[in-house]
C-alpha positions as CSV (number, residue, x, y, z in Angstrom):
1,M,-16.1,-10.9,23.6
2,E,-14.7,-12.1,20.5
3,K,-16.2,-10.9,17.6
4,S,-16.9,-13.4,14.4
5,G,-15.9,-12.5,10.9
6,N,-19.4,-11.4,10.0
7,E,-19.1,-8.7,12.3
8,N,-16.0,-7.3,11.2
9,K,-16.8,-7.9,7.9
10,A,-19.7,-5.9,8.3
11,L,-17.7,-3.3,10.2
12,L,-16.0,-1.1,7.3
13,I,-19.4,-1.1,5.3
14,P,-20.5,2.1,6.4
15,I,-16.7,3.4,7.4
16,Q,-15.6,3.2,3.9
17,E,-18.8,4.7,2.0
18,A,-18.2,7.7,5.0
19,S,-14.1,7.7,3.8
20,V,-14.6,7.4,0.2
21,S,-17.4,10.0,-0.6
22,G,-15.2,12.7,0.8
23,S,-12.7,14.1,2.4
24,S,-13.9,16.7,4.5
25,S,-14.4,15.0,8.0
26,I,-12.6,16.1,11.1
27,Y,-10.4,13.3,11.3
28,D,-8.8,13.3,8.2
29,K,-5.7,14.1,9.3
30,L,-2.9,12.7,12.2
31,S,-3.1,16.8,14.0
32,D,-6.3,15.8,15.0
33,L,-4.8,13.1,17.4
34,L,-2.2,15.5,18.6
35,V,-2.3,14.4,22.4
36,E,-1.2,11.0,22.9
37,K,-3.4,10.2,25.7
38,E,-6.4,10.7,23.2
39,F,-4.6,8.9,21.0
40,L,-4.5,5.7,22.9
41,V,-8.0,6.2,24.7
42,L,-9.0,5.8,20.9
43,L,-7.2,2.6,20.6
44,K,-8.7,1.1,23.7
45,E,-12.2,2.3,22.2
46,S,-11.4,0.7,19.8
47,S,-10.4,-2.9,20.8
48,A,-13.2,-2.7,22.7
49,G,-15.5,-2.6,19.6
50,K,-16.8,1.0,20.2
51,R,-18.2,1.7,16.2
52,T,-17.2,5.5,16.5
53,S,-13.8,5.3,17.6
54,Q,-13.2,2.2,15.3
55,K,-14.6,5.0,12.1
56,K,-12.7,7.8,13.4
57,L,-9.2,5.3,13.8
58,Y,-10.0,3.8,10.0
59,T,-10.7,7.8,8.7
60,V,-7.7,9.0,10.0
61,F,-5.2,6.4,8.6
62,Y,-7.0,5.7,5.5
63,D,-4.4,8.0,3.1
64,F,-1.6,6.5,4.9
65,A,-2.9,2.8,4.3
66,I,-4.2,3.4,0.7
67,A,-0.8,4.7,-0.4
68,I,0.7,1.6,0.7
69,C,-1.2,-0.9,-0.5
70,L,-1.5,1.4,-4.3
71,R,2.1,0.2,-4.6
72,Y,0.9,-3.4,-4.7
73,A,-2.5,-3.4,-6.5
74,N,-3.3,-3.3,-10.0
75,T,-6.0,-0.4,-9.7
76,H,-7.3,2.1,-7.1
77,D,-10.5,-0.7,-6.6
78,D,-7.6,-3.1,-5.9
79,A,-6.0,-1.4,-3.7
80,I,-9.1,-0.5,-1.3
81,E,-9.6,-4.4,-1.5
82,I,-6.1,-4.8,0.1
83,M,-6.3,-2.3,2.7
84,N,-9.7,-3.1,3.8
85,D,-8.6,-6.7,4.5
86,G,-5.9,-5.2,6.2
87,F,-7.9,-3.5,8.2
88,L,-10.2,-6.0,9.4
89,K,-6.9,-7.9,10.6
90,M,-6.4,-4.8,12.5
91,F,-9.3,-4.5,14.3
92,T,-9.5,-8.2,15.4
93,K,-5.5,-7.9,16.4
94,L,-6.1,-4.7,17.9
95,D,-5.4,-5.7,20.9
96,T,-2.0,-7.3,20.7
97,F,-0.6,-3.7,20.1
98,K,1.7,-2.5,22.6
99,P,3.9,0.9,22.1
100,I,7.5,0.4,22.7
101,H,8.4,4.3,22.2
102,E,7.2,6.9,23.6
103,D,5.4,8.3,20.4
104,A,2.7,5.4,20.4
105,I,1.2,6.9,17.2
106,V,4.8,6.6,15.3
107,D,4.6,2.5,16.6
108,F,1.4,2.3,15.7
109,K,2.2,3.3,11.8
110,A,4.7,0.8,11.6
111,W,2.6,-1.7,13.3
112,L,-0.6,-1.0,10.4
113,K,2.2,-0.4,7.5
114,K,3.4,-4.4,8.3
115,I,-0.1,-5.5,8.4
116,M,-0.9,-3.3,4.8
117,I,2.1,-4.8,3.5
118,Y,1.7,-8.4,4.6
119,T,-1.9,-8.2,3.8
120,A,-0.6,-6.5,0.0
121,I,1.8,-9.9,-0.2
122,D,-1.5,-12.7,0.6
123,H,-3.2,-10.3,-1.8
124,C,-0.5,-11.2,-4.5
125,R,0.1,-14.8,-4.0
126,K,-3.7,-15.5,-4.5
127,H,-4.2,-13.9,-7.6
128,S,-0.1,-14.8,-9.2
129,K,-2.1,-18.1,-10.4
130,H,-4.8,-15.9,-12.6
131,Q,-1.6,-13.4,-13.5
132,N,1.7,-15.3,-14.5
133,H,2.0,-13.7,-17.7
134,S,3.7,-10.2,-17.6
135,M,1.5,-6.8,-19.3
136,I,4.2,-5.6,-20.6
137,D,5.8,-6.5,-23.7
138,E,9.5,-8.3,-23.1
139,S,10.6,-7.8,-26.5
140,M,10.4,-4.0,-25.4
141,P,14.5,-3.3,-25.2
142,L,15.5,-2.9,-21.8
143,V,17.5,0.4,-22.3
144,V,17.4,3.2,-19.4
145,K,18.1,6.4,-21.2
146,D,18.8,10.0,-19.0
147,E,17.9,8.7,-15.1
148,S,18.1,12.4,-14.2
149,Q,15.3,13.0,-16.3
150,L,13.1,11.1,-13.4
151,E,13.6,13.5,-10.2
152,K,10.8,15.5,-11.9
153,I,8.4,13.2,-11.4
154,S,5.9,13.2,-9.1
155,Y,5.3,10.5,-6.7
156,K,2.0,10.2,-8.3
157,E,3.2,9.3,-11.6
158,I,5.3,6.9,-10.1
159,V,2.3,4.8,-8.4
160,A,0.5,4.8,-11.8
161,C,3.7,3.5,-13.4
162,I,4.1,0.8,-10.6
163,Q,0.5,-0.6,-11.0
164,K,1.8,-1.1,-14.5
165,L,4.1,-3.3,-14.0
166,S,3.3,-7.4,-13.9
167,P,2.6,-9.0,-10.3
168,A,5.7,-10.6,-10.1
169,Y,7.6,-7.1,-10.6
170,R,5.6,-4.5,-9.0
171,A,6.0,-6.8,-5.6
172,A,9.5,-6.9,-6.2
173,F,10.2,-3.4,-6.2
174,S,7.9,-2.5,-4.0
175,L,9.1,-4.8,-1.3
176,Y,12.8,-4.4,-1.8
177,V,12.8,-0.7,-2.6
178,I,10.2,1.4,-0.8
179,D,9.2,-1.1,2.5
180,G,13.0,-2.9,2.4
181,F,12.8,-6.3,2.3
182,S,15.7,-8.2,1.5
183,H,15.7,-10.9,-1.7
184,D,15.3,-13.8,1.1
185,E,12.3,-12.1,2.4
186,I,10.9,-11.6,-0.5
187,A,11.3,-15.4,-2.0
188,K,10.4,-16.5,1.6
189,Q,7.1,-14.7,1.1
190,L,5.9,-15.1,-2.6
191,G,7.3,-18.5,-2.7
192,I,9.9,-18.1,-5.2
193,A,14.2,-18.5,-5.4
194,V,15.9,-15.6,-4.1
195,G,17.9,-15.3,-7.9
196,T,14.1,-14.9,-9.5
197,S,13.3,-12.1,-6.8
198,K,16.7,-10.7,-8.1
199,S,15.6,-10.6,-11.8
200,N,12.5,-9.6,-10.8
201,L,13.6,-6.8,-9.2
202,A,16.5,-5.3,-11.8
203,K,13.5,-6.1,-14.8
204,A,11.1,-3.8,-12.9
205,R,13.8,-0.9,-12.5
206,I,13.9,-0.8,-16.3
207,H,10.5,-1.3,-16.9
208,L,9.6,1.5,-14.9
209,Q,13.1,3.8,-15.5
210,N,11.5,3.5,-19.5
211,M,7.8,3.9,-18.7
212,L,8.5,6.8,-16.2
213,I,10.5,8.8,-19.1
214,A,8.5,8.2,-22.0
215,R,5.7,9.1,-19.6
216,K,7.5,12.5,-19.4
217,N,8.7,13.0,-22.7
218,F,5.1,12.5,-23.5
219,N,4.3,15.5,-21.0
220,E,6.6,17.4,-22.2
221,Y,5.2,17.0,-25.8
222,E,2.0,18.1,-24.7
223,Q,3.1,21.4,-23.4
224,R,5.0,22.5,-26.3
225,A,1.6,21.6,-28.7
226,V,-0.1,23.9,-26.5
């Protein structure tokens, strides 16, 4: 039986609270689903609307999904909103998922990743009308310093800087550099010209590099001041 939109929205209310309130769940790692047969049963039960199985599936893939959404969001709260919208889409379409390789978990992660990315794109398009101005001072000199300094910066710091980019720059960088979209695909998805996509990416790279280097220099200054 097809579920209504309200029923699907109600689905994530207790699940989100359980996942965000703490990370001590026994289902917080993919290692809890090492048995392929168990994973396929979990998908089947989730598709049939079994709440305990849906909760487990959500919790197991929470970290994987939020990491994707953070690259496209302004804040952590925005990322959670995108992620939950993505999970709602996933649960409504779960009966269409068919593994094509031996490792069903790998196939499912690829499928879920695509859903999260396109949900993030929808979010970017939805909010772009209200965020047309760059969050970055365009008068700032676009000069890349020593790029070798970037090698020691953590992924968490990189994501924090990506979030400071304007929505257009952030989308171009994440889609092209991290998620492997072509400029033609980005232009089509965002409703912009190919040249605009290329320009946004070039500016995003330089702004990001400058922010990361400034962040690293500040951290080194704090360490010397202690």
